[in-house]
LOBA-415739 format. One record per residue (C-alpha): x, y, z; residue number from 1; residue in three letters. Coordinates in Angstrom, 3 decimals. Example, Ala and Ser with C-alpha at 12.3 -4.5 7.8 and 13.67 -1.06 7.14 Angstrom:
2
<r><east>12.300</east><north>-4.500</north><up>7.800</up><nr>1</nr><rest>Ala</rest></r>
<r><east>13.670</east><north>-1.060</north><up>7.140</up><nr>2</nr><rest>Ser</rest></r>
***
This chain:
230
<r><east>84.409</east><north>87.840</north><up>142.359</up><nr>1</nr><rest>Met</rest></r>
<r><east>81.734</east><north>86.151</north><up>140.351</up><nr>2</nr><rest>Ser</rest></r>
<r><east>79.317</east><north>89.081</north><up>140.577</up><nr>3</nr><rest>Gly</rest></r>
<r><east>81.681</east><north>91.585</north><up>139.016</up><nr>4</nr><rest>Asp</rest></r>
<r><east>81.294</east><north>92.213</north><up>135.258</up><nr>5</nr><rest>Pro</rest></r>
<r><east>83.992</east><north>90.794</north><up>133.010</up><nr>6</nr><rest>Asp</rest></r>
<r><east>86.071</east><north>93.830</north><up>132.070</up><nr>7</nr><rest>Leu</rest></r>
<r><east>88.451</east><north>91.884</north><up>129.862</up><nr>8</nr><rest>Ser</rest></r>
<r><east>85.920</east><north>91.378</north><up>127.065</up><nr>9</nr><rest>Glu</rest></r>
<r><east>84.346</east><north>94.378</north><up>125.312</up><nr>10</nr><rest>Pro</rest></r>
<r><east>80.585</east><north>94.645</north><up>125.322</up><nr>11</nr><rest>Ser</rest></r>
<r><east>78.550</east><north>93.868</north><up>122.214</up><nr>12</nr><rest>Glu</rest></r>
<r><east>77.364</east><north>97.463</north><up>121.976</up><nr>13</nr><rest>Glu</rest></r>
<r><east>80.926</east><north>98.765</north><up>122.015</up><nr>14</nr><rest>Lys</rest></r>
<r><east>82.010</east><north>96.290</north><up>119.344</up><nr>15</nr><rest>Val</rest></r>
<r><east>79.002</east><north>97.241</north><up>117.212</up><nr>16</nr><rest>His</rest></r>
<r><east>79.805</east><north>100.952</north><up>117.536</up><nr>17</nr><rest>Asn</rest></r>
<r><east>83.436</east><north>100.334</north><up>116.546</up><nr>18</nr><rest>Glu</rest></r>
<r><east>82.366</east><north>98.336</north><up>113.503</up><nr>19</nr><rest>Glu</rest></r>
<r><east>79.905</east><north>100.999</north><up>112.406</up><nr>20</nr><rest>Thr</rest></r>
<r><east>82.552</east><north>103.700</north><up>112.803</up><nr>21</nr><rest>Glu</rest></r>
<r><east>85.025</east><north>101.690</north><up>110.702</up><nr>22</nr><rest>Glu</rest></r>
<r><east>82.427</east><north>100.934</north><up>108.042</up><nr>23</nr><rest>Glu</rest></r>
<r><east>81.032</east><north>104.469</north><up>107.963</up><nr>24</nr><rest>Lys</rest></r>
<r><east>80.560</east><north>105.763</north><up>104.437</up><nr>25</nr><rest>Phe</rest></r>
<r><east>82.513</east><north>108.831</north><up>103.390</up><nr>26</nr><rest>His</rest></r>
<r><east>82.131</east><north>110.810</north><up>100.195</up><nr>27</nr><rest>Leu</rest></r>
<r><east>84.535</east><north>109.756</north><up>97.387</up><nr>28</nr><rest>Phe</rest></r>
<r><east>85.735</east><north>106.856</north><up>99.564</up><nr>29</nr><rest>Gly</rest></r>
<r><east>87.678</east><north>109.212</north><up>101.817</up><nr>30</nr><rest>Arg</rest></r>
<r><east>89.374</east><north>107.599</north><up>104.825</up><nr>31</nr><rest>Gln</rest></r>
<r><east>91.336</east><north>110.622</north><up>106.099</up><nr>32</nr><rest>Lys</rest></r>
<r><east>90.112</east><north>113.944</north><up>107.532</up><nr>33</nr><rest>Pro</rest></r>
<r><east>89.162</east><north>116.586</north><up>104.987</up><nr>34</nr><rest>Val</rest></r>
<r><east>92.310</east><north>118.635</north><up>105.635</up><nr>35</nr><rest>His</rest></r>
<r><east>94.572</east><north>115.612</north><up>105.132</up><nr>36</nr><rest>Ser</rest></r>
<r><east>92.596</east><north>114.442</north><up>102.077</up><nr>37</nr><rest>Ala</rest></r>
<r><east>93.255</east><north>117.820</north><up>100.440</up><nr>38</nr><rest>Leu</rest></r>
<r><east>96.995</east><north>117.324</north><up>100.858</up><nr>39</nr><rest>Gly</rest></r>
<r><east>97.478</east><north>119.330</north><up>104.037</up><nr>40</nr><rest>Gly</rest></r>
<r><east>99.757</east><north>122.342</north><up>104.267</up><nr>41</nr><rest>Gly</rest></r>
<r><east>98.995</east><north>125.840</north><up>103.027</up><nr>42</nr><rest>Arg</rest></r>
<r><east>96.786</east><north>124.866</north><up>100.048</up><nr>43</nr><rest>Pro</rest></r>
<r><east>94.445</east><north>122.945</north><up>102.336</up><nr>44</nr><rest>Ala</rest></r>
<r><east>94.461</east><north>125.838</north><up>104.820</up><nr>45</nr><rest>Asp</rest></r>
<r><east>93.423</east><north>128.229</north><up>102.056</up><nr>46</nr><rest>Val</rest></r>
<r><east>90.692</east><north>125.936</north><up>100.695</up><nr>47</nr><rest>Ile</rest></r>
<r><east>89.248</east><north>125.309</north><up>104.171</up><nr>48</nr><rest>Leu</rest></r>
<r><east>89.553</east><north>128.983</north><up>105.167</up><nr>49</nr><rest>Trp</rest></r>
<r><east>92.035</east><north>128.319</north><up>107.964</up><nr>50</nr><rest>Arg</rest></r>
<r><east>93.833</east><north>131.410</north><up>106.630</up><nr>51</nr><rest>Asn</rest></r>
<r><east>90.834</east><north>133.676</north><up>106.077</up><nr>52</nr><rest>Lys</rest></r>
<r><east>92.781</east><north>136.659</north><up>104.739</up><nr>53</nr><rest>Gln</rest></r>
<r><east>94.364</east><north>134.760</north><up>101.847</up><nr>54</nr><rest>Ile</rest></r>
<r><east>91.152</east><north>132.857</north><up>101.062</up><nr>55</nr><rest>Ser</rest></r>
<r><east>89.078</east><north>136.048</north><up>101.035</up><nr>56</nr><rest>Ala</rest></r>
<r><east>91.693</east><north>137.851</north><up>98.914</up><nr>57</nr><rest>Ala</rest></r>
<r><east>91.719</east><north>135.032</north><up>96.340</up><nr>58</nr><rest>Leu</rest></r>
<r><east>87.930</east><north>134.950</north><up>96.166</up><nr>59</nr><rest>Leu</rest></r>
<r><east>87.691</east><north>138.734</north><up>95.864</up><nr>60</nr><rest>Ala</rest></r>
<r><east>90.426</east><north>138.843</north><up>93.217</up><nr>61</nr><rest>Gly</rest></r>
<r><east>88.778</east><north>136.111</north><up>91.157</up><nr>62</nr><rest>Ala</rest></r>
<r><east>85.435</east><north>137.916</north><up>91.395</up><nr>63</nr><rest>Thr</rest></r>
<r><east>86.962</east><north>141.225</north><up>90.271</up><nr>64</nr><rest>Val</rest></r>
<r><east>88.702</east><north>139.572</north><up>87.320</up><nr>65</nr><rest>Ile</rest></r>
<r><east>85.489</east><north>137.799</north><up>86.298</up><nr>66</nr><rest>Trp</rest></r>
<r><east>83.520</east><north>141.062</north><up>86.501</up><nr>67</nr><rest>Leu</rest></r>
<r><east>86.156</east><north>142.900</north><up>84.462</up><nr>68</nr><rest>Leu</rest></r>
<r><east>86.160</east><north>140.340</north><up>81.666</up><nr>69</nr><rest>Phe</rest></r>
<r><east>82.491</east><north>139.329</north><up>81.630</up><nr>70</nr><rest>Glu</rest></r>
<r><east>80.569</east><north>142.472</north><up>82.613</up><nr>71</nr><rest>Arg</rest></r>
<r><east>82.806</east><north>145.372</north><up>81.646</up><nr>72</nr><rest>Ile</rest></r>
<r><east>84.129</east><north>143.699</north><up>78.501</up><nr>73</nr><rest>Gly</rest></r>
<r><east>87.847</east><north>143.773</north><up>79.246</up><nr>74</nr><rest>Tyr</rest></r>
<r><east>90.173</east><north>141.650</north><up>77.127</up><nr>75</nr><rest>His</rest></r>
<r><east>93.043</east><north>139.604</north><up>78.487</up><nr>76</nr><rest>Leu</rest></r>
<r><east>95.882</east><north>141.345</north><up>76.640</up><nr>77</nr><rest>Ile</rest></r>
<r><east>94.430</east><north>144.784</north><up>77.444</up><nr>78</nr><rest>Thr</rest></r>
<r><east>94.094</east><north>143.849</north><up>81.104</up><nr>79</nr><rest>Phe</rest></r>
<r><east>97.694</east><north>142.583</north><up>81.332</up><nr>80</nr><rest>Ile</rest></r>
<r><east>99.073</east><north>145.663</north><up>79.572</up><nr>81</nr><rest>Cys</rest></r>
<r><east>97.127</east><north>148.047</north><up>81.820</up><nr>82</nr><rest>His</rest></r>
<r><east>98.315</east><north>146.201</north><up>84.938</up><nr>83</nr><rest>Cys</rest></r>
<r><east>101.923</east><north>146.399</north><up>83.738</up><nr>84</nr><rest>Leu</rest></r>
<r><east>101.587</east><north>150.114</north><up>82.914</up><nr>85</nr><rest>Ile</rest></r>
<r><east>100.159</east><north>150.838</north><up>86.365</up><nr>86</nr><rest>Leu</rest></r>
<r><east>102.826</east><north>148.764</north><up>88.095</up><nr>87</nr><rest>Ser</rest></r>
<r><east>105.703</east><north>150.339</north><up>86.160</up><nr>88</nr><rest>Leu</rest></r>
<r><east>104.426</east><north>153.874</north><up>86.708</up><nr>89</nr><rest>Ala</rest></r>
<r><east>103.852</east><north>153.287</north><up>90.434</up><nr>90</nr><rest>Thr</rest></r>
<r><east>107.290</east><north>151.729</north><up>90.976</up><nr>91</nr><rest>Leu</rest></r>
<r><east>109.009</east><north>154.460</north><up>88.942</up><nr>92</nr><rest>Phe</rest></r>
<r><east>107.373</east><north>157.240</north><up>90.949</up><nr>93</nr><rest>Leu</rest></r>
<r><east>107.991</east><north>155.465</north><up>94.250</up><nr>94</nr><rest>Trp</rest></r>
<r><east>111.680</east><north>154.863</north><up>93.518</up><nr>95</nr><rest>Ser</rest></r>
<r><east>112.234</east><north>158.507</north><up>92.526</up><nr>96</nr><rest>Asn</rest></r>
<r><east>110.255</east><north>159.983</north><up>95.413</up><nr>97</nr><rest>Leu</rest></r>
<r><east>112.019</east><north>157.742</north><up>97.925</up><nr>98</nr><rest>Ser</rest></r>
<r><east>115.372</east><north>159.137</north><up>96.722</up><nr>99</nr><rest>Phe</rest></r>
<r><east>114.300</east><north>162.685</north><up>97.695</up><nr>100</nr><rest>Phe</rest></r>
<r><east>112.713</east><north>161.599</north><up>100.985</up><nr>101</nr><rest>Val</rest></r>
<r><east>115.147</east><north>158.960</north><up>102.230</up><nr>102</nr><rest>Asn</rest></r>
<r><east>118.247</east><north>160.150</north><up>100.319</up><nr>103</nr><rest>Lys</rest></r>
<r><east>118.696</east><north>156.573</north><up>99.051</up><nr>104</nr><rest>Ala</rest></r>
<r><east>117.359</east><north>154.814</north><up>95.961</up><nr>105</nr><rest>Pro</rest></r>
<r><east>114.568</east><north>152.317</north><up>96.379</up><nr>106</nr><rest>Tyr</rest></r>
<r><east>115.936</east><north>148.774</north><up>96.446</up><nr>107</nr><rest>Asn</rest></r>
<r><east>113.544</east><north>146.816</north><up>94.231</up><nr>108</nr><rest>Phe</rest></r>
<r><east>113.781</east><north>143.074</north><up>95.017</up><nr>109</nr><rest>Pro</rest></r>
<r><east>114.931</east><north>140.749</north><up>92.273</up><nr>110</nr><rest>Glu</rest></r>
<r><east>112.275</east><north>138.234</north><up>91.264</up><nr>111</nr><rest>Ile</rest></r>
<r><east>113.572</east><north>134.842</north><up>90.140</up><nr>112</nr><rest>Val</rest></r>
<r><east>111.452</east><north>131.742</north><up>89.783</up><nr>113</nr><rest>Leu</rest></r>
<r><east>113.051</east><north>128.760</north><up>91.537</up><nr>114</nr><rest>Pro</rest></r>
<r><east>114.037</east><north>126.005</north><up>89.160</up><nr>115</nr><rest>Glu</rest></r>
<r><east>112.764</east><north>123.272</north><up>91.487</up><nr>116</nr><rest>Asp</rest></r>
<r><east>109.282</east><north>124.808</north><up>91.539</up><nr>117</nr><rest>Leu</rest></r>
<r><east>109.117</east><north>124.984</north><up>87.737</up><nr>118</nr><rest>Cys</rest></r>
<r><east>110.381</east><north>121.409</north><up>87.387</up><nr>119</nr><rest>Met</rest></r>
<r><east>107.854</east><north>120.139</north><up>89.959</up><nr>120</nr><rest>Ser</rest></r>
<r><east>104.999</east><north>121.896</north><up>88.152</up><nr>121</nr><rest>Ala</rest></r>
<r><east>106.159</east><north>120.495</north><up>84.806</up><nr>122</nr><rest>Ala</rest></r>
<r><east>106.420</east><north>116.956</north><up>86.216</up><nr>123</nr><rest>Arg</rest></r>
<r><east>102.972</east><north>117.228</north><up>87.804</up><nr>124</nr><rest>Leu</rest></r>
<r><east>101.416</east><north>118.458</north><up>84.543</up><nr>125</nr><rest>Leu</rest></r>
<r><east>103.170</east><north>115.718</north><up>82.576</up><nr>126</nr><rest>Thr</rest></r>
<r><east>101.993</east><north>113.046</north><up>85.004</up><nr>127</nr><rest>Asp</rest></r>
<r><east>98.364</east><north>114.229</north><up>84.840</up><nr>128</nr><rest>Arg</rest></r>
<r><east>98.413</east><north>114.355</north><up>81.027</up><nr>129</nr><rest>Cys</rest></r>
<r><east>99.923</east><north>110.863</north><up>80.790</up><nr>130</nr><rest>Asn</rest></r>
<r><east>97.261</east><north>109.478</north><up>83.133</up><nr>131</nr><rest>Lys</rest></r>
<r><east>94.513</east><north>111.119</north><up>81.061</up><nr>132</nr><rest>Ala</rest></r>
<r><east>95.952</east><north>109.669</north><up>77.826</up><nr>133</nr><rest>Phe</rest></r>
<r><east>96.254</east><north>106.240</north><up>79.460</up><nr>134</nr><rest>Ala</rest></r>
<r><east>92.599</east><north>106.312</north><up>80.534</up><nr>135</nr><rest>Ile</rest></r>
<r><east>91.525</east><north>107.431</north><up>77.053</up><nr>136</nr><rest>Phe</rest></r>
<r><east>93.530</east><north>104.632</north><up>75.430</up><nr>137</nr><rest>Arg</rest></r>
<r><east>92.208</east><north>102.010</north><up>77.873</up><nr>138</nr><rest>Ala</rest></r>
<r><east>88.624</east><north>102.978</north><up>77.095</up><nr>139</nr><rest>Val</rest></r>
<r><east>89.144</east><north>103.228</north><up>73.330</up><nr>140</nr><rest>Ala</rest></r>
<r><east>91.153</east><north>100.022</north><up>72.878</up><nr>141</nr><rest>Val</rest></r>
<r><east>89.529</east><north>97.924</north><up>75.597</up><nr>142</nr><rest>Gly</rest></r>
<r><east>86.488</east><north>95.683</north><up>75.306</up><nr>143</nr><rest>Lys</rest></r>
<r><east>84.582</east><north>97.005</north><up>78.347</up><nr>144</nr><rest>Asp</rest></r>
<r><east>81.340</east><north>98.387</north><up>76.916</up><nr>145</nr><rest>Leu</rest></r>
<r><east>80.144</east><north>99.624</north><up>80.320</up><nr>146</nr><rest>Lys</rest></r>
<r><east>83.266</east><north>101.712</north><up>80.762</up><nr>147</nr><rest>Arg</rest></r>
<r><east>82.862</east><north>103.167</north><up>77.274</up><nr>148</nr><rest>Leu</rest></r>
<r><east>79.236</east><north>104.148</north><up>77.928</up><nr>149</nr><rest>Leu</rest></r>
<r><east>80.208</east><north>105.694</north><up>81.256</up><nr>150</nr><rest>Tyr</rest></r>
<r><east>82.950</east><north>107.791</north><up>79.616</up><nr>151</nr><rest>Ala</rest></r>
<r><east>80.582</east><north>108.905</north><up>76.851</up><nr>152</nr><rest>Ile</rest></r>
<r><east>77.959</east><north>109.889</north><up>79.436</up><nr>153</nr><rest>Leu</rest></r>
<r><east>80.460</east><north>111.952</north><up>81.434</up><nr>154</nr><rest>Val</rest></r>
<r><east>81.750</east><north>113.741</north><up>78.327</up><nr>155</nr><rest>Leu</rest></r>
<r><east>78.203</east><north>114.374</north><up>77.137</up><nr>156</nr><rest>Trp</rest></r>
<r><east>77.236</east><north>115.942</north><up>80.477</up><nr>157</nr><rest>Val</rest></r>
<r><east>80.375</east><north>118.091</north><up>80.409</up><nr>158</nr><rest>Leu</rest></r>
<r><east>79.563</east><north>119.231</north><up>76.871</up><nr>159</nr><rest>Ser</rest></r>
<r><east>76.084</east><north>120.318</north><up>78.014</up><nr>160</nr><rest>Ile</rest></r>
<r><east>77.519</east><north>122.219</north><up>80.994</up><nr>161</nr><rest>Ile</rest></r>
<r><east>80.114</east><north>123.828</north><up>78.726</up><nr>162</nr><rest>Gly</rest></r>
<r><east>77.325</east><north>125.026</north><up>76.440</up><nr>163</nr><rest>Gly</rest></r>
<r><east>75.650</east><north>126.892</north><up>79.274</up><nr>164</nr><rest>Trp</rest></r>
<r><east>78.699</east><north>129.011</north><up>80.182</up><nr>165</nr><rest>Phe</rest></r>
<r><east>81.766</east><north>130.364</north><up>78.446</up><nr>166</nr><rest>Asp</rest></r>
<r><east>85.219</east><north>129.187</north><up>79.471</up><nr>167</nr><rest>Phe</rest></r>
<r><east>86.032</east><north>132.031</north><up>81.877</up><nr>168</nr><rest>Leu</rest></r>
<r><east>82.698</east><north>131.773</north><up>83.685</up><nr>169</nr><rest>Thr</rest></r>
<r><east>83.109</east><north>128.015</north><up>83.990</up><nr>170</nr><rest>Leu</rest></r>
<r><east>86.623</east><north>128.454</north><up>85.442</up><nr>171</nr><rest>Val</rest></r>
<r><east>85.292</east><north>131.064</north><up>87.870</up><nr>172</nr><rest>Tyr</rest></r>
<r><east>82.465</east><north>128.759</north><up>89.010</up><nr>173</nr><rest>Ile</rest></r>
<r><east>84.926</east><north>125.900</north><up>89.564</up><nr>174</nr><rest>Ile</rest></r>
<r><east>87.243</east><north>128.230</north><up>91.508</up><nr>175</nr><rest>Phe</rest></r>
<r><east>84.395</east><north>129.421</north><up>93.738</up><nr>176</nr><rest>Val</rest></r>
<r><east>83.290</east><north>125.825</north><up>94.325</up><nr>177</nr><rest>Met</rest></r>
<r><east>86.849</east><north>124.882</north><up>95.346</up><nr>178</nr><rest>Ile</rest></r>
<r><east>86.844</east><north>127.689</north><up>97.919</up><nr>179</nr><rest>Leu</rest></r>
<r><east>83.352</east><north>126.955</north><up>99.274</up><nr>180</nr><rest>Thr</rest></r>
<r><east>82.317</east><north>123.302</north><up>98.833</up><nr>181</nr><rest>Met</rest></r>
<r><east>85.107</east><north>121.683</north><up>100.939</up><nr>182</nr><rest>Pro</rest></r>
<r><east>84.435</east><north>124.147</north><up>103.772</up><nr>183</nr><rest>Leu</rest></r>
<r><east>80.689</east><north>123.440</north><up>103.735</up><nr>184</nr><rest>Leu</rest></r>
<r><east>81.370</east><north>119.706</north><up>103.538</up><nr>185</nr><rest>Tyr</rest></r>
<r><east>83.706</east><north>119.833</north><up>106.521</up><nr>186</nr><rest>Glu</rest></r>
<r><east>81.090</east><north>121.658</north><up>108.601</up><nr>187</nr><rest>Arg</rest></r>
<r><east>78.209</east><north>119.345</north><up>107.595</up><nr>188</nr><rest>His</rest></r>
<r><east>80.170</east><north>116.149</north><up>106.981</up><nr>189</nr><rest>Glu</rest></r>
<r><east>77.764</east><north>113.686</north><up>108.632</up><nr>190</nr><rest>Asp</rest></r>
<r><east>74.671</east><north>115.001</north><up>106.850</up><nr>191</nr><rest>Gln</rest></r>
<r><east>76.383</east><north>115.095</north><up>103.441</up><nr>192</nr><rest>Val</rest></r>
<r><east>77.763</east><north>111.563</north><up>103.842</up><nr>193</nr><rest>Asp</rest></r>
<r><east>74.300</east><north>110.299</north><up>104.837</up><nr>194</nr><rest>Ser</rest></r>
<r><east>72.630</east><north>111.814</north><up>101.765</up><nr>195</nr><rest>Tyr</rest></r>
<r><east>75.493</east><north>110.638</north><up>99.543</up><nr>196</nr><rest>Ala</rest></r>
<r><east>75.081</east><north>107.074</north><up>100.809</up><nr>197</nr><rest>Leu</rest></r>
<r><east>71.355</east><north>107.137</north><up>100.004</up><nr>198</nr><rest>Lys</rest></r>
<r><east>72.049</east><north>108.575</north><up>96.544</up><nr>199</nr><rest>Ala</rest></r>
<r><east>74.716</east><north>105.936</north><up>95.919</up><nr>200</nr><rest>Lys</rest></r>
<r><east>72.342</east><north>103.103</north><up>96.820</up><nr>201</nr><rest>Ser</rest></r>
<r><east>69.649</east><north>104.494</north><up>94.515</up><nr>202</nr><rest>Lys</rest></r>
<r><east>72.114</east><north>104.888</north><up>91.637</up><nr>203</nr><rest>Leu</rest></r>
<r><east>73.351</east><north>101.343</north><up>92.140</up><nr>204</nr><rest>Gln</rest></r>
<r><east>69.769</east><north>100.052</north><up>91.956</up><nr>205</nr><rest>Lys</rest></r>
<r><east>69.090</east><north>102.000</north><up>88.769</up><nr>206</nr><rest>Gln</rest></r>
<r><east>72.362</east><north>100.820</north><up>87.231</up><nr>207</nr><rest>Tyr</rest></r>
<r><east>71.604</east><north>97.199</north><up>88.128</up><nr>208</nr><rest>Ser</rest></r>
<r><east>68.238</east><north>97.509</north><up>86.377</up><nr>209</nr><rest>Lys</rest></r>
<r><east>69.892</east><north>99.063</north><up>83.308</up><nr>210</nr><rest>Leu</rest></r>
<r><east>72.549</east><north>96.356</north><up>83.327</up><nr>211</nr><rest>Asp</rest></r>
<r><east>69.960</east><north>93.595</north><up>83.579</up><nr>212</nr><rest>Glu</rest></r>
<r><east>67.548</east><north>94.950</north><up>80.966</up><nr>213</nr><rest>Lys</rest></r>
<r><east>69.926</east><north>96.509</north><up>78.417</up><nr>214</nr><rest>Val</rest></r>
<r><east>73.660</east><north>95.964</north><up>78.860</up><nr>215</nr><rest>Leu</rest></r>
<r><east>73.580</east><north>92.204</north><up>79.429</up><nr>216</nr><rest>Gln</rest></r>
<r><east>71.393</east><north>91.727</north><up>76.344</up><nr>217</nr><rest>Lys</rest></r>
<r><east>73.873</east><north>93.441</north><up>74.025</up><nr>218</nr><rest>Leu</rest></r>
<r><east>75.673</east><north>90.995</north><up>71.708</up><nr>219</nr><rest>Pro</rest></r>
<r><east>79.236</east><north>90.204</north><up>72.683</up><nr>220</nr><rest>Lys</rest></r>
<r><east>81.473</east><north>89.981</north><up>69.638</up><nr>221</nr><rest>Val</rest></r>
<r><east>84.819</east><north>88.172</north><up>70.125</up><nr>222</nr><rest>Pro</rest></r>
<r><east>86.952</east><north>90.519</north><up>68.063</up><nr>223</nr><rest>Leu</rest></r>
<r><east>90.137</east><north>88.511</north><up>68.400</up><nr>224</nr><rest>Gly</rest></r>
<r><east>88.568</east><north>85.250</north><up>67.206</up><nr>225</nr><rest>Ala</rest></r>
<r><east>86.889</east><north>86.891</north><up>64.221</up><nr>226</nr><rest>Asp</rest></r>
<r><east>90.127</east><north>88.505</north><up>63.106</up><nr>227</nr><rest>Asn</rest></r>
<r><east>91.975</east><north>85.175</north><up>63.256</up><nr>228</nr><rest>Lys</rest></r>
<r><east>89.264</east><north>83.437</north><up>61.242</up><nr>229</nr><rest>Gln</rest></r>
<r><east>89.319</east><north>86.153</north><up>58.582</up><nr>230</nr><rest>Gln</rest></r>
***
């Protein structure tokens, strides 16, 4: 019938909505859900508080350790030795008391680190270090002045932040942010992405002005040609 709407072709509004959903800006260029972007599995469950008991225990333990070292004045070696003394004394008393109560010695489980886990951790650490060295070499040896200035700016900001806190406090702040920021972002994803898009556009405008007024006016020295002529 000629009066019926054509159902074979999608409407313009539907096409526009699909395009806007595909082109929607996400923080850090993320295309996957937050849980999948964090790698999925148990680590992502802990970070996003899907397993609240483990997440709360990690946060409480990190807070207690930070308070012991920063407020009470504990030292690392002293803390480790005291923990070992308490553990050994508790296990010794428990194993001897269980013999009188249960008429059988306490079977303490044998703890052995799996070789695959240690090798995976070593390979991951090696890979991250090699990538960091490769980036450092590319910036130092390359001829991209913008990339060099960006790296110097990032290191300078990190040096200022490092001057505000000591190492343990900085590690504790990063740990708390890991356990809180992804959860808050997942709950307020649309608002955060909207503000991040506005901030990105403003930074791009400021960078374009800096590039036009300063960076493009810097002299470009052809190092390879000068070395050949010399």
